[in-house]
C-alpha positions in Angstrom: 0.0 0.0 -0.1 1.2 3.5 -0.7 1.0 6.6 1.4 0.1 9.9 -0.4 1.1 13.2 0.8 0.0 16.5 -0.3 3.2 18.7 -0.4 3.2 22.3 -1.0 5.8 24.0 -3.2 7.6 27.1 -1.7 8.3 30.2 -3.7 11.9 30.0 -2.7 12.2 26.6 -4.4 12.1 28.2 -7.8 15.5 28.8 -9.6 16.6 31.4 -12.1 14.9 29.5 -14.8 11.5 29.7 -13.1 11.0 26.1 -12.5 11.5 24.1 -9.1 15.3 23.6 -8.4 16.4 20.0 -8.5 17.4 20.1 -4.8 14.0 20.9 -3.5 12.7 17.4 -4.6 14.7 15.8 -1.7 12.7 18.0 0.6 9.5 17.1 -0.9 10.5 13.5 -0.5 11.4 14.2 3.1 8.1 15.8 3.9 6.1 12.8 2.4 8.3 10.3 4.4 7.8 12.1 7.6 4.2 12.1 7.0 4.3 8.3 6.6 6.3 7.7 9.8 4.3 10.2 12.0 1.9 7.4 12.7 4.7 5.1 14.0 5.7 6.1 17.6 9.3 6.5 18.4 11.2 4.4 20.7 11.8 7.6 22.7 8.1 7.8 23.5 7.7 4.2 24.6 11.1 3.2 26.0 13.2 6.3 26.7 15.8 4.9 24.5 17.5 7.0 21.9 16.8 5.2 18.7 15.7 6.2 15.2 16.3 6.2 11.6 18.9 8.0 9.5 19.4 8.4 5.8 22.1 6.5 4.1 21.7 7.4 0.5 19.3 9.0 -2.1 18.6 8.3 -5.7 16.4 10.6 -7.8 15.3 10.7 -11.5 13.7 13.9 -13.0 11.1 13.1 -15.8 9.9 16.5 -16.5 10.3 20.1 -15.0 8.0 21.3 -12.4 6.9 25.0 -12.4 5.9 26.6 -9.1 2.1 26.5 -8.5 -0.2 27.1 -5.4 -1.4 23.5 -6.0 0.4 21.1 -3.9 2.4 18.3 -5.4 1.3 14.7 -4.8 4.0 12.5 -3.5 3.4 8.6 -3.1 5.8 6.9 -0.8 6.0 3.3 -0.1 8.5 0.7 1.4 10.7 -2.0 -0.3 13.7 -4.0 0.2 13.2 -4.5 4.2 16.4 -6.2 5.5 17.6 -6.7 8.8 19.2 -3.3 9.3 18.1 -1.2 6.1 15.0 -0.6 3.9 14.1 1.6 1.0 11.5 4.3 0.7 10.4 4.7 -3.0 8.7 7.8 -4.3 6.6 9.1 -7.3 6.0 12.7 -7.4 3.1 14.1 -9.4 2.7 17.6 -10.6 -1.0 18.4 -11.8 -1.6 14.6 -12.2 1.6 14.0 -14.4 4.5 11.8 -13.1 7.4 14.4 -12.6 10.1 12.8 -10.4 10.9 9.4 -8.9 13.3 8.4 -6.3 14.4 6.3 -3.4 16.0 6.8 0.1 18.0 3.9 1.9 17.0 4.2 5.5 19.1 2.7 8.3 17.9 2.0 11.9 20.2 3.8 14.3 20.8 3.8 18.2 22.0 7.3 18.9 22.9 6.3 22.5 26.0 4.3 21.2 26.2 6.1 17.6 25.8 2.8 15.6 23.4 1.2 13.3 21.0 -1.3 14.7 18.6 -4.0 13.5 15.0 -3.2 12.9 12.7 -4.4 15.7 9.8 -6.8 15.0 7.4 -3.9 15.5 9.1 -1.7 13.0 9.1 -4.6 10.3 5.4 -5.1 11.0 4.9 -1.4 10.5 6.9 -1.4 7.3 5.1 -4.4 5.9 1.8 -2.4 5.9 3.5 0.2 3.4 5.0 -2.4 1.1 4.1 -1.7 -2.6 5.5 -2.0 -6.1 5.7 0.9 -8.6 3.0 1.2 -11.2 4.2 0.7 -14.7 
């Protein structure tokens, strides 16, 4: 299943060519990803432990330019490639109903108390399984 987030463009995201600058799209992906994970309580809230998720890598492909609009972008985000200590968030970004950008983010669970990666917990794997999906062709 995919999570869909309506992500607003900012006037400051526009570049000198009057289209959305390429770096802004990672921010749009981040907003959609945070929207997805907002539903999952953190370990800090439940256990007092300092655990979380960090970004290890991004991949992005631009399909068409996006021009600033007051209409929000639609960003679909879903999860693939869940492993013991990593997973991918994949994205499709639509501008006025047209696919404009695709991408992925490699996420690593992290224990901030010892500054080291950690394994996904069974609860985290269960949460991620709810958002597993494959891209539409």
